[in-house]
C-alpha positions as CSV (number, residue, x, y, z in Angstrom):
1,M,-8.4,-8.8,-1.1
2,T,-4.7,-8.2,-1.8
3,T,-2.7,-5.3,-1.8
4,V,-0.1,-3.7,-4.1
5,L,2.6,-1.1,-2.3
6,L,3.3,1.2,-4.9
7,V,6.8,3.3,-3.4
8,H,8.4,5.9,-5.8
9,H,10.4,9.0,-6.1
10,S,9.1,11.4,-8.6
11,P,10.4,14.9,-8.5
12,S,9.9,16.4,-11.6
13,P,7.1,16.3,-14.5
14,A,8.0,13.8,-16.3
15,T,8.7,11.1,-13.5
16,A,5.1,12.3,-12.1
17,Q,3.6,11.0,-15.5
18,L,5.5,7.7,-14.8
19,A,4.3,7.4,-11.4
20,E,0.8,8.2,-13.1
21,A,0.8,5.4,-15.6
22,A,1.5,3.1,-12.6
23,R,-1.5,4.0,-10.6
24,E,-3.3,3.5,-14.0
25,G,-2.0,0.0,-14.3
26,L,-2.8,-0.7,-10.2
27,S,-6.1,0.7,-10.7
28,M,-7.5,-1.6,-13.9
29,P,-11.3,-2.6,-13.4
30,E,-10.1,-6.1,-14.5
31,L,-8.4,-6.3,-11.2
32,E,-11.3,-7.0,-9.0
33,G,-10.0,-7.8,-5.5
34,V,-6.7,-5.4,-5.8
35,E,-6.1,-2.6,-3.8
36,F,-2.8,-0.2,-4.1
37,V,-1.6,2.1,-1.4
38,E,0.6,4.9,-2.4
39,R,3.4,6.2,-0.7
40,Q,6.4,8.7,-1.2
41,A,9.7,6.6,-1.0
42,L,10.6,8.9,2.2
43,E,7.3,8.1,3.7
44,A,6.9,4.1,3.2
45,T,7.5,2.5,6.6
46,V,8.2,-1.0,7.6
47,D,4.2,-1.5,8.1
48,D,3.5,-0.6,4.6
49,V,5.9,-3.5,3.2
50,L,4.5,-6.0,5.6
51,A,1.0,-5.1,4.6
52,A,1.3,-5.6,1.0
53,D,1.2,-8.1,-1.1
54,A,3.8,-7.2,-4.0
55,Y,5.7,-3.9,-4.6
56,V,5.8,-1.5,-7.5
57,L,8.8,0.8,-7.3
58,G,9.9,4.1,-8.9
59,T,13.2,6.0,-9.0
60,T,15.0,8.2,-10.6
61,A,19.1,7.5,-11.9
62,N,20.7,10.1,-10.4
63,F,24.5,10.3,-10.6
64,G,24.4,6.7,-11.5
65,Y,22.5,5.4,-8.7
66,I,18.4,5.1,-7.5
67,S,17.6,8.3,-5.8
68,G,18.2,8.7,-2.4
69,A,15.0,8.6,-1.3
70,L,14.4,5.0,-2.4
71,K,17.6,3.8,-1.0
72,H,16.3,5.8,2.4
73,F,13.2,3.8,1.9
74,F,15.7,0.4,1.6
75,D,17.6,1.4,4.2
76,T,15.0,1.6,6.8
77,T,12.9,-1.0,6.0
78,Y,15.4,-4.0,5.0
79,Y,16.3,-5.8,7.5
80,D,12.4,-5.7,9.2
81,V,10.7,-6.8,6.4
82,R,13.3,-9.3,4.5
83,E,12.3,-12.4,6.0
84,Q,8.7,-11.9,5.6
85,T,8.6,-10.7,2.4
86,A,10.6,-13.1,0.6
87,K,9.3,-14.3,-2.6
88,R,6.4,-11.6,-2.9
89,P,5.8,-10.1,-6.3
90,F,7.6,-7.1,-7.6
91,S,8.8,-4.8,-10.5
92,Y,10.0,-1.4,-10.9
93,W,11.0,1.5,-12.7
94,I,13.9,3.6,-13.2
95,H,14.4,6.7,-15.6
96,G,17.5,8.1,-16.1
97,G,19.1,11.5,-17.9
98,Y,21.5,9.5,-19.7
99,D,22.9,6.4,-17.9
100,T,20.8,3.6,-15.6
101,T,23.6,1.3,-15.5
102,G,24.3,1.5,-11.4
103,A,20.9,2.1,-10.4
104,E,19.8,-1.5,-12.7
105,R,22.4,-3.0,-10.4
106,A,21.4,-1.8,-7.1
107,M,17.5,-2.6,-7.6
108,E,18.9,-6.1,-8.6
109,S,21.3,-6.2,-6.1
110,I,19.0,-5.0,-3.1
111,T,15.6,-6.9,-4.3
112,T,17.6,-10.2,-4.8
113,G,18.4,-9.7,-1.1
114,L,15.0,-9.2,-0.2
115,G,14.1,-12.5,-1.6
116,W,11.5,-11.0,-3.7
117,R,10.2,-12.1,-7.1
118,L,10.1,-10.3,-10.1
119,A,6.6,-10.5,-11.8
120,S,7.3,-8.3,-15.0
121,D,10.4,-7.2,-17.2
122,P,11.3,-3.6,-15.4
123,V,10.8,-0.6,-17.4
124,I,14.3,1.3,-18.0
125,F,15.1,4.1,-20.0
126,T,17.1,7.4,-20.8
127,G,15.6,10.3,-21.8
128,E,12.2,11.8,-22.7
129,V,9.3,10.0,-21.4
130,T,6.9,9.2,-24.1
131,D,3.4,7.3,-24.8
132,D,5.2,3.8,-25.0
133,H,7.2,4.4,-21.7
134,R,3.9,5.4,-20.1
135,S,1.8,2.2,-21.7
136,A,5.0,-0.6,-21.0
137,L,4.6,1.1,-17.1
138,T,1.1,0.8,-16.9
139,E,1.3,-2.7,-18.0
140,M,3.8,-3.7,-15.8
141,A,1.8,-2.1,-12.8
142,A,-1.0,-4.3,-13.9
143,T,1.2,-7.7,-14.2
144,V,2.4,-7.2,-10.7
145,A,-1.2,-6.6,-9.7
146,A,-2.3,-9.9,-11.3
147,A,0.6,-11.9,-9.7
148,T,-1.1,-11.4,-6.5
149,L,-4.8,-12.9,-7.4
150,S,-3.0,-16.2,-8.8
């Protein structure tokens, strides 16, 4: 059995839809042998990260950066997990009102520092959440989960 850790900050109804799409991708019946653990970004711990084989992360883009909650997650786990989790697969989503550039740079920088391996293109967009966004996120999460089976 492999485990995917889903860590996100989804404070609005729109971003809650994105978290639900990720859960759908992580719980597809075709992914036999994969379980997922979900944590809000302010609640995820070093033990959660170390126990997982892969990661799906989600954040809003706030004031040109990742959410404070996801930043807190990285701040409280980074040095304790960096070496042990290098090369593990991951991907993420970012939803912004008008600009995601700073949040994208932050995610790339932090996950590069962790040494994690991007298993699927991230889902990054601004504006209204559409069915296409939800479908892309479901597929991304499923791809990350499938990466733990190979």
